[in-house]
N, C-alpha and C positions, 0 to 999 in steps of 0.2 A: 350802488356799487361806488366804492371809494378806492383809489389807488394810491399807494405810498412807495417812495423809493426807500430801500432798506439795506442794511448790511454794510459791507466794506466800502462801498462807494460813498455812503453818508459819512462813515468814519473818516475816510481819507480826505473828503472835502473839509471837515472840521480841522484837519491837520495841514490844510493848504497843500494837499497832495492830489494830483489828478488820477482818478481811478481809470483802469483799462476797461472794466466792465460794470454795468449797472444791473441791479436786481430789483424787482418790484413785487409787492404783495397786494392782492386784491381782496378787499373786505366787502362782504354782502353780496357775493355773486355765486354762481354755480358753474359746473363744467359745460352745461348746455348753453348757458348765457355767453360764456367765453367764446365757444365755438360759433355761435350765431353772430358774434361781433367780429369774426374773421381770425380769431386766434388759432393757432395750430397746437393741438395737444402733443406733448413729447414725454410727459412724466410716466414712468412705469409704476412707481410705488405710491405717488400722490399727484394731484392735478397741477402740472406745470405746463405753461403755454408759450409759444413764441409769438411775439407781436407781429401782425401782418406786414408792417413795413420796416421797423427798426430791427426786428429779429432778437430783440432783448427778451430775457426770460421773465414771465410773469406767473407767480404762484398764487393759488388761493390761500387765504389765511387758514391755518390749520393748527390743531393740537395733536399731541402724540402721546402714546403709552407704551412703555417697554413690555414686550411679550416674549422676546426670545434672545438669542445671542447675537453678538456682532453688530455691524452697522445697519443691517436689514431687519433686525429683530424688534420692530416697532409697528404698531397699529396707528393710523392716522385718521382724524376726523376733520372735515372741512365743510361743515355746514355754514349756511349764510349767517348764523348768529355768532360765529367765532369772531372775537373782537381783535383788533390790532394789538392790544396789550397781551392778550392770551398767545397770539402768534409770537410776539417778541419774547415772551417768557420761555419758550422752548428753544431759543437760540443759545449759542455756546457762551459768549462773553458779553459783558455789559457794553463794551465799545463796539460790538457788532449788533446790538439790540437797540438801535437808534433808528428812527424813521423820519421821513420828511414828506410833508404833503404837497399838493400842487401849487400851494401859495408860498412854499418855501419855509413853512413853520416846522420846527423841529419837535418831534414827539420823543421824549426820553424817560420812560417810566422807571428805568432801572439804573438811572444816574450814570450812564456811560460817559457823558461829557466830563463829569468830575474825574472818572478814571483816566480819561484822555489827558486831563490836565495834570494829574498825579503820575502819569505814565505807569499805569498798573493794568495787568491782565487779571481780570476778576470774572468768575463764572456768574451767570444769571441766576441759576437755581440748582438745586440738587440733582436735577435731571442731567447735569453735565456729566456725572460719572456713569450714566447709563449708556453713553455712546463712547466706546473706547477710541474711535477714530479721532475724537476731539483732542486726545492727549498728543497724538502725532501732528495734528493740524496746529496745535498751540506751539509745538517745537518749530513748525515751519513759519508761523507768523513772526517769530523772532528774526527771520532772515530778511524781512523787509527793512530797508534803510530807515524809514520813518518810524519803525516799531522796535527796532534792535535794542534800544535802551530801556524798553519797558521791563518792569519786574513782575513776576508772578506773585499775586497775593498769597498770603500764608494759608488762607482758607482754600484757595484753589490748589495749592500744593498738596493739601490733604486729600483733594479730590483725585489728583494724579496718582497718589500713593494708593488710593482705593481701587483705582482702574488697574494699576499694575499687579496689585495683590490678588485681584479677581481672576487674573489670567485671561481676561476677555480680549486682549490685544491679539491673542493667538487665533481668535474667531474672525478676524478681520480678513478681507480679501487681500492676497498678496499684491494684486493689481492696484488696489487703493493705496497700499503702503508705497508701492513704487512710484505711483503718481505724485505723492507728496514728497518723496525723496528726490525725484527728478525735478520737481519745481524748486526744491531747496538747492540742488546742484546748479540750477540755472539762475539763482538769485544773486544779490550783491554780497551776501554774507553766509555762504554755505556752511562754514564751520559751526556756526551757532546752532543750527539744526541738529548736529550730531553731538554737540556739547549738551544740549537739553536732553537728548536721548540717553546720554551716559549719566548725566546728573540725577535724572529721576528713574534711572534703572529700567527704562523702557526697551531693553535689548531683546527680550525673548518674544517670539522666535525669530524675528525678521533681521535683528542686528546682533546676533550672537557673535561674540569675540570682538565686537567694536570696543576699542579702548582709546584710540588716538583720532580726534575729530578733524585734524588738519587737512584741508583739500583745496585751498584757495590760491595756490601759487599762479595758476592760469585762470583765465576767464572761460576757457573752453570746457564744456560739459564733459567730454570724453576724458580729457586730461584730469579733470577734478576727480572723476570716478576712479581713474587709475591711481592717482595720488592717494586717495583715501584707501585703496586696496594695498598699495605698497606700505603705507603707514600702519597697516593692520595685518601684515604678513600674508597678504592675498587670501584672507579667510573669510570675506564677506560675500553676500549675495546668493548663497545656497538656497535660501528660502524666498528669493525675490525673482520675478520675471525680468531679469536684467537683459536689455536688448543686446543683440549680437555686437553692435558697434562698440558698446561699452566693454563687453567681454573681450573683444579683440584688443582694445586699448590696454586693458590690464594684462592680458597675455603677452602682448608685444613688450610691454614694460618689464614684465617678469624675466623675459629673455635678455632684454638690453641691460639690465643691472648685472648680469653675469659677465659682461664685457668689461675687462680691465686692461690697463697698460701691460701688465705682467702676464697676460694670457698667452699661451702658446699658440703658434700659428695654426697648428692642426686643430686645436679647440675652437679657434675663430672660424676656420673653414668649415667645421661640423655645425656650428651655431648659425652662421649667416642664412643658410636656406630656410631654417625654422623661423627666422624673423620676417622673411618675405619682404625685404626692404623695397623692392620695386613697387609692390601693391601698397605698401604702408609709408611711402616716402613722406607725405604731408603729416601724417600722424607722428612719425619718428621725430621730425623737425620740431613739432610742438612738444613732444615728451622731453626733448632735450632742455626745455626750460625748468625742469624739475631739479632741485638740489641733489636728488639721489644719483643723478647722472653727471653732476658737475666735473668729476675727476676724469671721466671717460667721454665727455661730450665731444671734444675735438676728434678723438679717434672714431666715434660713432658717425659723425658727420662726414668724415673722410671716406669711411666704409660706405656710407650711403651714396655719396657722390660717384664713387668709383663703381659701385654696383649698378647705378643708373646708366653710366656710360658703357658698361660692359656689353658685349654683343652675344646675347644667348640664342640669337637666331640660328647660329651654326648647328645647334643641337637638333634642328629639325630634319637634317639629312644624315643623322647618325643612327645606326642600328640600335635598337632598344637596350641590348645588352652592354652597350658601350657608353650609354648616356651618362651613367654615374661617374665613370672615370673622367669623361670630358668635362662634365660639370665641376668635378673636383678641381680640374686644371684651371677653369675660369675663376673659381673662387679663390684658389691659391694665388692667382695673379692679383685679384682684387685686394687681398690681404697684403701681400708684398708691396703693392703700390701705396697702401694706407698707412703702413708702419714707418 
């Protein structure tokens, strides 16, 4: 049995960047031997194990063969005779197909270090086009600060075109797409993820109607999603499992942009309950950082402050049929105080 550190951690170390997680590949072993050594099996599709103490992931060296559609359409082989080079060959990019042994020696059969120096994203083999998720992950790799200036090699661009034209992206799990999207929204350069999606026409079916990639005014994930939505006419996310917090952020922004200095008092009174300022006060304060609300920001913040100070507890003792009228009076007072 031989164990090698592989993937992003090795790549990042070569770029003098500390990796958050480490991945390991085990050559010349079997599931039974791994379990006997205290490793806990966690892989559903192929043998991946958690180290008994570090809890880092260790995978048996494997080869793969395309047998169906989407991310799961593969058969894997993980016999003891599978070599490190064969395992690295199935990986996506040359910069991710570098390994390091226990003595610190670098094993780089596909010249990933050269591509790191040249700042190039290049696929390892033609198998790249067999996994459509790799196209989305490549877009997300651009969001890393230490990888944002890397260019996609011309040969890999053709692979992206092949993936898009095949329609295979539609066979991916919407959960996997959202995971990559969420990681991009939490990155240092979220715009680049959506720029790559647009450039290589990877819209369908998860990013239909995406045309403006700007979403980096705030560092807050919720505000970034709301900004992306407003920049694309609130037309995104229908085919994605967008969490309720993100949906609420874009819904609140959709209502806030209706508030203007020229808005009539009655229109404001009707709109305020729908914004639910009391529940969304922190969110609204953060949304006010967006340029879309610059003209109405001061008014929105005054409305927010006066709504928080208003006493809605008086409604508890009012008959149900009179609550609407009394609530209307409270909101009328809030609006009058804010203008």
